N, C-alpha and C positions, 0 to 999 in steps of 0.2 A: 329294268328301270335303274337309272343312276342318280346319285346324289352327292354333291360336294358337301363334306361335313365341315361346317364352320363352328368351332368350339366357342360358342358365345352363349351367355344366359339370356333366354328370351323373356324371362320374367324375374322379378326379385324373389329370392328364396324367402319363404315365409318365416316370420319370427318363431323360434322354437322355444323360447324361454318359458312361456306360460303353459304350453300344452305339450312339452317334450315327452312326458311320460306316455301320453296317448299315442304320439307319433312312433315312439320306439316300440310300444306294444304292437302297433300295426306292422312294423317291420319284422318283428319276431314271428308274427303269424304268417307273413310273407304274402306273395301274390304271383300270378302267372305273368311271365315275361318271355320275350324272344330276344336272343342274344345275337349281336354282330361283333366280329373281331376287327377292330380298327387298327391293330398293330401291323397288319399286312399292307404294305404300301404298293403292291403290284397291281391292284385293281381298286376301282371305286364302286364296283358292283356290290349292291347290298345283298349280302348272303345271310338270310335270316334262318336261324336254326328253329327246330320245333319248340313248341311251348315247354317251358320248364318252370318249376315253382322255386322262386328265389326267396331266401329268408335270412334273417339275422339270427345267429345262434343265441342261446339263453344267456351267455356271458356278455353279449353285445360286443364281441371282439372279432368275429369272423362272419363273412358272407358265404353261404353254401347253397347247393341245390337240394331239393327234397322231392322224391326219394333220391338217394345217391345213385349216380349213373355208374354202371359197371366199369371197373378199371379207370374211373375218373377221380382225379385228385383235386378237382376244382375247389379252390377256396381263395378268398381275398382277405388278408388280415387288415383290420381297420387301421392298425398302427402303421401299415405300409402304404396307405392311401395318400397320394400327393395332392390330388385335386378332384373336385366334383363339378361337372358342368352339365348344362342341358343344351341340346342342339335344336335347330329348327325342326318343326314337325314335318313329317313326310306322308305323302299319300301313296298307297301301294295296292296292287291287285294280286300280288303274289300269294299263292297258296290259299287265299281266302277272299271273301268279297271285299269290295272297295271300302277301306277304312282309313281313318286318320290315326297315325301312330305317333307317339311322343317318346322321346329318347333322353335318358340321362347317361352320362359318360363318366367312367371312373378311370383316372390315371393312377397307376400304382406300380410298386416294385415287388418282384417275387422274392423268394427266400435267398436267391443268389444275387439279389440286387439288380436284376434286369428290369428295365422299364417296359410297361405294357399300358395299352388302352383297351377298354372294353365297353361296348355300348349295350344298353338294355332298353328294349321297346316295351311300352305299356300302352294300353288302349284308352286309358282314362287320364285326363290331365291332372286331376286331383292326386292320383297315384304318383305321377311324376313329381309333384310338389312335395309329397310326403317322403318319398325316397331321397330326393335331392336335399331336403332340409334335414332329415334325420341323419343321413350319412355325413353331411357337412358338420353337424353338431358333434357327432362322435369323433370325426377326424380332427376337428378343432381342439377337442378336449384332450386327445392323445398328443397332438403336436404342439399346441399353443396354449398352455395353461395361462389364465389371465394374469397370474402373479405367481412366480416360483416360490415366494414366501407365503405359505398358506395359513400360518397360525397368526392370529391377531397379536398375541403377546410378543412374538418374535418380530413382527413387522414394526411394532412400537419401539422395541429395543434397537432395531436397525435404523429407524429414522432418528432416534436420539443419538446414536453413535455417529451418524453421517452428518457431521457438523457443517460441512461446506455444501451439503445437499447436491452432490454430484453423482449420487447413486453408486458410489464405489467406497469400499472400506479397506484401509490399510491394516497392517499387522498391529500397529500401535493402537488404533481404534478398536480392533478386535479384543486386544488384551484389556482395555478399559471396560469394554462391554461385559466381559466375564465377571468382573468385580461387581458391576451394577446388577447383574443377574444372580448374584449370591453364590458364585461357584469359584473354587480355587483349582486351577490347572497349571501344571508346570509350563513355563514359557516354551520349553523345547517341544512339548506335546502339541501345543497350539501352533507353533511354527511349522511342525512337520505336516499337520493336516492342512494348514494354510497353503503350503507349497503344493500339496497333492491336488488341491482344488483350483489353484490359480493358473490361468492360461498364460500368464506373462513370464513364467519361468521361475525356477528355484532360486536363481542367483540375483534376481532383480530386487534390490533393496526397496525400491519404490513401488513394488507390485501392489495391486489392489484387487479385491474381489468384486465382481459384478453381482447383481441381485441373484442371478441364477447360481453363480458359483458360491455365493454366501449361503443360499438355501441348502446346497449340497454339503458345504463345509459343516453347517450346524447339525446336520443329521448324525455326524460322528459323535456329538456330545449330548444330543437331546435326551434320549431315553435308553435305559437298559431294557431290552425287549425279551429277556429270558422268559418271563411269565407269558408274554404275548406269543412267543414262539411256540410254546406248548399248546396254546389255543389254536394257532394256525396249523400246527402239525396234526392235531386231533380232529379238526373239523374242516380244514381247508382242502383245496384241490390245486393241482399244478397248472399254472397259466403262464405262458411265455417263460418257462423254466423256473418260475418262482411259485411257492405255495401261497395262495391267497384265499380269501373268503368271497365266494360269489353269493348271490341272493339265497340260494337253497342251503348252502352250508352255514350262512349267517343265521338263517331261520332256525336251523337245527341247533346251533350254539345257543341262541337266545332262549329256545324252548327248554333245552336240557339243563343248561348251567344258570342262565339268568332268570328262569321261570317266567318268561314273557312269551306270550303267544301273539306273534305278528304275522300278517299276511305277507306273501311274496312281494306284493307291490310296496308295502311299507318297508320291507327290507331293502328293496331297490332304492327307495328314497333315502334311506340311511346311508347306503353306499355312495350314492351321488353326493350326499352332503359331506361325507368325511374322507372320501378319496381325493387326494391332491390333484389328480387329473380329471376328476368328475367322471370317471369311467364306470364300469359295471362290476368291479370287484375291489376288495380292500386288501392292501398290502399290510405288512406289520405296522408301518407308520400310521396308516389309516385306522387300523384297529385301536392303536393307542389313542389316537385323536378322538375316536368315538368313546372309548372308555373313560377319558377324563373330561368329557363334555357334560353340560348340564342335563342333557337327555338321559344320562346314566347316573344321576344323583342317587344317593343312598336312601333318601326320603321317598316313600311311596307317592307317586304323582297325584293320587286321589286326594291327598291331604292339602294340596295347593288350592283346593276349592272347598267351599262349605258342602259337606256331603253327609254328615251325621244327622240322625233323627233329632230335629230341634223342637219336637212337640211334646217332649216329656217334661215333668215338673222341674223347676229350677234346682231342686235338691239332687237331681241326677247328673249334675254337671260340675266339673271343676271350673272355677271362674278366675280369670286373670286379675290379681288383686295387689294393690299397693299399700304400704304402711308409711305413715308420715309423708304423704305424697307431696306436700308443700316444700320439702327440703331439696336443695341441690347438692348438699354435702352432709356433714355429720350433724347429730341431733343436739349438740351442746352449743356450738358457735357458728353453725352453718347458716347459709342464706336461704330464706324462704322466698319463693317466687312463683308467679303464674306460669313461668316457663317449665317448671317441674310438672305441672298438670298437663301442659301441652305435650311434653316428652312422653309421659305415661300413656296418654290417649293414643299417640302415634304408634306406641308399641302394642296396642290392642288391650290396654288395661281397662277393666270394666267395673272395678271397685276402687274408689278413690277416698282417701281419708282427709278430713278437715278437723283440726283441733281449734275450736273457736273460743275467743275471749272478748271481753268488752274493750272497745277501742275509743279513741277520741271522737268528739262531734257525733256521738251516738251511732258510729259506724263500726260494726264488729270487725275484728282482725283475726288472722290465722297465723299461728306460730307454735313452736314447741314450748309450752308454758313453763315458767320458772327457770328458763335457760337464757343464754345470750344469743339465740338464733334471731335473725331479723324478722320483721313482721310484714305481712301483706294484707291488703284490704280484702275482706270476704267478698264484696261485690265484684271485685276485679277477677277473683277466681271463678265465680259463677259465670261471668262473661266468657272466660276462656273455655269453661266446660260447655256452655251453650253452643259455642262455635264448633268445638272439636269432638263432642261426645260420640257422634256416629260417623266420623270420617272413615274409621277402620271397618266397622260393620254396624248394622242397624239393631243389633241385639242390645238388651237393656243395660243401663248403667246404674250402679248403686253408689250413693254418696254416704259414706260412713262417718257420722258425726261424733266427735268427743265434745260435748256441749258444756262449756264453762261460762256461758254468757248469762247476764241478768235477764229476767223476763222481758224488760224493755227492749234490750237489744236482740233477744230472740224474735220478737215481733218484727224487728227490722230485717232479720235474716229471712223470716217467712215471706215478707213482702218482696225482697230481692229474688227469692227462689220462684215465686209466682210470676213476677213481672218479667224476669229475664229468661226463664225456661218456658213459660207459656204452656202450650198444649203438651210439651214434652214431659212436664211434671205429672206423674201419675196421681190422680186425685180420687179414685174410687176407694170405698171402704172394703175391707175383706169380706168375702162371701162366707158367712158362718155355716152355710150348708155344705161347704166343701171341706175336704180333709188334706188336700195337697195344693202346693203352690202352682200358679199358672206356668206355662212353658215360655222359653225364650222367644219362640215363634209368635206366641200370643201377645208378647210384651214388647214387640219391636218399637224402637225409637221412643221408649219411655225411660224416665229417670225416677229413681226411688230414693227416699230419704231413710237411711238406717240410723235410728236413734231411739232413745227411751221416751215413752209417751208421758203425758201429764200425770197419769195415775200412779206412776212409779217415781221413786227417788233416784235420780241419776247419781251414780257413784263412779269414782275413778276405777277403771278396770285393774284387776290384780296383775302385777308384772309390767304395768304400762310405763313405769318410770323407775329409775334406780333409787338407791337408798338416800342419796344426798338430796335428790329432788323431792322425795317423799317427806323428808324432814322439813323442807320449806313448805310443802303443801299442808302439812299437819297443822300449821298455824292458821290456815284458812278454812272456813266452813266448806265441807265437801259436798253437802247435799244441795242440789240445784233444783229450784222450783221451775218446772217446765211450763212455759207460757202456752195457753190454749191454742193461740194462732199457730204456733210451731208444732204443737202436738197433733193438730188436725191434719197436717200434711204427711204424717207418718202412718203407713197402712200395712202393706204386705211384707215389710222388712222391719218389724218392730223389735228393738233390742230389749233383752231382759237380763237380769243378773243370774249367772250360773250358780245353781245350788248343788245338784248332783244329777248323774245320768238317770237314776231311778225316778227321781222326782220329775225330771223333764219328760221322760217317757210316759209318766202317769198323768200329768196335768198340763203340759205345755201345749199351746195352740200352734197350729201348723204354720202360721205366718209370723211366729216369734222366733228369734234367733239369739245365740249367745256368742261371746268372744272368749277364747281360751288363750291365756299366755303360753309361751313356749314351755315353761316349766310344768304347768298344769297339763298341757297336751301330752308331754312325754310320760307323766305319771299315770294319766288315764289310759294311755296306750299300753303301758306296761301291765297295769293291774286289771283293766277291763277292756281288752281289745275288741272282742265281739260285741260287747255292749255299746262301745263307742261307735262302731260301724252301724249298729242298729239305730242308734240315736241320729247319726248323720244321714241316714236314709229317710228320716222323717222331717228333720229340721236343718236349716242352714247353720253351719258352724264356721265361725271366723277364728283364725289363729294368727298370732303376731309375735315378733321377736321379743325376747326378754329385755326389760328396761336397762339392764346393766351393759347392753351393747352400745355404749356411749359413742363408739366410732361408727355407728349405724351399719355394723356388719350384719350378715344374714345367717339364719339357721337353715338347715336342709329342708326344703319344701316337701320332699318325699315323706318326711316324718308325719306330716299332716295328711298327704294324699293317700297313703296306704290305709288310713282309717276312714277314708271317705270325706274328709273335711273339704268343703267346697271353696271357701274363701281363705286361702293360705297367703296372708299378706307379707310381702317382702319390701325391703328398702330398695326401690328402683334406682335410687341415686348411687348405689354402691355396686359396682361391677365385681365379678368374681364367679367362682364355680357355682354357687347356689343360684345366682341370678341366671347363669348360663343354663342350668337345668330347667328353670322356670320358662325361659325363652324357648327351650327345646320342646317342652310340652305344648306351649301355646302357639308354636309354629304349625300345629296340626289344625285341621278343620278350617282351612282358609284364613287362619290367623284372626278369627272372628271374636276371640276372647272367651269362648265357651267350648269345652271339650267333654264329651260324654264319658262318664265314669265307666270303668270296665264292669262286665257282667258279674264278676266275682264279688265286687263291692255292692252292686245294686241288689244282688240276691240275698245278701246278709248272711250267707253261709260260708264264712271265710274268717280265718284267724291268722293275721300276719306274723304272730309270735310263735305259732305252732303249725306251720304250713304243711308239714308232712301228713297231718291228719285230714287235710282238705284238698291237697293237690293230687289229682288223678295221675299226672304224668310229669316228668321232668324234661325240660328243654335242653338238649345238648347243643352247645354253641361252639363254633370254631371261627375265630377271626384271624385272618392273616393280614398283617400290615406289610404291604408290598413296597410302596414307594411314595415319595412326596413330589410335588410339582410347584415350582416358583414360590417357595416359602419366603416370607418376609424376614428382614433382619430383626434381631431381638433388641439390640442396644442402639443408642443414639449415635455411638461412634462409628457405626457403619461396618463393623467387623462381620466377617462371614461366620455364621453360627455352626456349632457342632450339634445338629438336631437329633432328638430322640422323641418317642411318643409315649405318653402315659395314657392308659385306659382305666377309667374308674367306673364301677357299677354302683348305681344308687337304686334303692328299692326296699324290699322287706329286709329285716336284719340278716336272715340266712343267706340272701343273695349278695349282701354287701360285705360280709365278713371276709370273703376271699376274692372280692371283686376289684383287685388292684394289680395292674400289670405295667411293665415298661419294656421298651425295646432297647437294643444297644444304641450307642451314639454313632453318628456318621461324621467323620472329621471334615470340617470346612466344606460343607456342601448344603446349601439351602435351595439349590436349583433343581436337582433331581436325585435326592438321597434314596438309596435302595436298602431296605431292611430285610424283607422276605422272612419275617418271623411269624410263627403260629402261636396262638393262645387259645386254650380250651378251657371251658368252664360250664357249670350247670346253672340253670335258672329254675327256681321252684315257683316263682310267680312272674313269668315273663311279661304278662300284661301290665305289671306295675314297675317294671325295671326301666331304668334310664341309663344310657351309655354316653360317656363324655370322652372324646378324643382330644387330648391336649398336646400341642407341639411345644417342646421346651428346648432350650439351649444349654447344653452341658457346660458347667462352669466350675472353676476351682473352688469357689465358695458355694453360695446358693444357686441352684439352677434357675435360669431366667425363663419365665413364661413368654411364649411368642403369640400363639393363637389357639383356637379350639373350635370344636363342634359338638353339640349335645343333642341327643335324639332319644325319644322313647323307643324301647326295643320293639314294640309292636308295630312301629311305623317303618322299620328297616326292610329294605329289599335285599333278598339273598343274591349271591353271585358276586361277580366283579363289580365294584361300585366306587363311584367318585364321592369323596367326603369334602364338601366345600368348607372353607375355613373362615372363621369370624374373628374380628378384633375385640378388644376389651369392651367396646361399646355395643357389641352385638351386631355390627355391620359386616357384610360380606367383604372379604379381601379379594379383589378382582384377580382372577386366574390362579389363585393359590388353592391347592387341594391335596388330598391324599388319595391313593388308590389302594383299596382293601378288597379282600375276598371273604365272604361271610356264608357260613352254612348254619342252618337251624334245623334240628331234628327233634321231634317230640317222641319220647320213649316212655 
């Protein structure tokens, strides 16, 4: 039987983008085929060989037979395939009963660059579609990457530099790009690499790089791969003369070093995602791309969602809390605004403060009393809270009142709260048969009023204001008569005046709470650490900055957290290290505003001041600061920084005392600075420790802060990890990151 072979597609190759993993899996399993050699031009007789099992090897780089035929070196490298076609189906009676056969034809070159064609017959048309589509996909990815510039940040820089939009970049444009990317390189170095990559010749002054040439050029400057080279060497295998990671070796690396258990299929998807050719293995560039991706963030992924037990009493949680929430700046002359409440709620704040005073036209106002801060209407604030209270999460919101209003205007406040909050305002009286507060889960979408009830005399909290303000306040009657209408909406978060830990433990009701000024907190923590933890296990404890912080600066929130204090209120309007630590803690548990306290605090058998008597083991920590990636500039003049990294540990006193480290500075490189410095330290209470990575610019005077990232130690993933970087406002700086290596050993 004869057949003229017309190399034409008899059907459209199926789309492989959606189900390519299943198609390639099928090709790796292989199927029975019959082969015909189309390279011989002497005859058109169909010479069908016996059935063979054709399969794609595990790296998806080579076609082979299985089992291997004796003395046969048959293989087709996917990278050498020029074309995939299908031929008209043929009907044959040779060697078997009459059947319709379907053929796909591969045009390829051997290792000596000789051209060949080979046809494979299959008996099922679906098999034909799978082989043709799968091989075409692999061939396309080897030969024709969709875009030679595979990194988004580099593509953006390329388009910005390509002013005339001709997809070509000259040497002058390249030099300007380097400054915009925050890196200084000698012009001679840039020119040399430019000439190596440019096809237009070394002596052509008007030479320009194409997109492909530009992608090749930038590889010379992108990353120092020394650290990655050791990963490749230890776990990789040689493919096409280069050591790379295939799915199996990547799986081994992730399990042993990254402490991640991924299936082979998941590893294959990672390779497809980060290999520039979308192939089946990772080169050094692909490994780097994977390591500095969001998939490899230092934060345990589980914390991106609400995953903690939310059915425990409110006292078992740290609650994201704001002090003087109404202020946009300092507490002496700053502006009060509803925008401040909107900002706090968007950051996941769940305890908001309102300092309330009598206003004109019988409308209460909120501001920092006896200062020059501006005033805002109480009712406008409640409107803002009613709209935004549960945008971040459905868990309860506490409104902490400093009530200086007359009984008449307190009645107005109560009316506004009931009308504007409606069913969100929790109206039930405390259950006197209970001994613990309800859980966040049971109180979803409820708002509570934290204030003193009618039966008590409301007094200004100790440390709430500085000496000059107290002097002015002393002329005014401090005792406030609480209106019954306002008192009636205070239930599960009733404020009382703090007397002592002993008295509170003996007689305080479970739904009552106290506020401790910064000075009182530090004194109690020093004198009665375990008693303070016992107290905070039974009752809500609010802490707040001392009044002498007239610039609205913040105290270290860990000073309250290590003793179990739930409502550690900070000035959200003041960025800085302390606010960074707060943001780091409440980035956990889906940013819902509630984080479960560690077991050591909930058990009550812990003393932060004498941790050696309670800690069963010490955590040995090694942090290696490897490199930076696309760091922003520090100063407005646009100069390239000399970056270095500060590492600060916050937590119990013993962990803080030696918890300060710094790397060397790297001269004029914010693009890809390489530090490769190790720091070792012990943590005696790792569950209470917080780590802050700060990127600074070395200067002749004071070092300039650039950006940072703060994270509780308990939420850190071991291994090689990406540290995303945040600006002063706590927002992520796109593409900017550090690469670190972390080891944690409990001994």
